[in-house]
N, C-alpha and C positions, 0 to 999 in steps of 0.2 A: 503496501499499500503504500503511496507517494504521501512523505512526509507537509508538503503544501503545495494550493495552487500555481509556484512555482515551477514547481518539477515536475507538473506532471503543466505547466507551460510550456518549460522545454522540451518535456514529448511528442508531446506534441510538434511546438516546431520539425523537432525532429524529425521525426513522423512523418511530415509534410516535404519536407525539403529528401527526403527518402526516394519519396513516394516520385517525386518531380525528377530527383537525377533519372532514377528506374523508368521512366519516359523519355525523358534526355537520349538516354541511351540505343533504349526501344526504337527509340525518328532516325536514331543514329545506324542505329546495325539493313533499318529500313528504306534511310536510302541509297548506303553502300553500296545492297544489294542493286537499284530501279540504277546504278550507276554515279551516282550524284558526286562533283568533286570535293576536293575538303574544304576549301571555301564555302562553298555553298554549306557543307555539314554544321560547320562550323558555325555558321552565322547562323542553320536553323536552330540552332540544341545552345547555342551560348557555351558551350562544352570546350575549358583550352583546346588549341589544336592539339600539342600532342596524345591528350587523351580520345580526337579523334580519331589519329592513326591508329594506336592503341586497333584500334577496336575494327577498322579499315581494310586494314593486316591479318588481325585472326578468320581462321578460313573457321566455317557452322559448325563444323563440328566439336571446337575449341571456346564458342563464345559463350558458355554458363563460363568458363573455367576463367577467358578473356575479363566475362562484364565482375566475375565475383574480389577480379586481381584490381582493378579499379577501382571499386568500391573504398575496398583498403586501399588502398595510395591515397580516396577524395576525404577519406577517411569516414568512413561508415561504415566499418563493420565490427 
């Protein structure tokens, strides 16, 4: 049980950020599959170029591992 309303607020903020990150990563994956270029994907997702590059370089079978690694690097693990 959370100790205070501040704890609940922080947990909700973190959850929203993590959900938004998941959505951005999904957009990057789909845009890569559709052949969008790096600059366009960075613009669409507002992710750092280095993260988009990692997504673009991932094989389809390794995408889950890549996404987990990215979330760790971004501090969402």
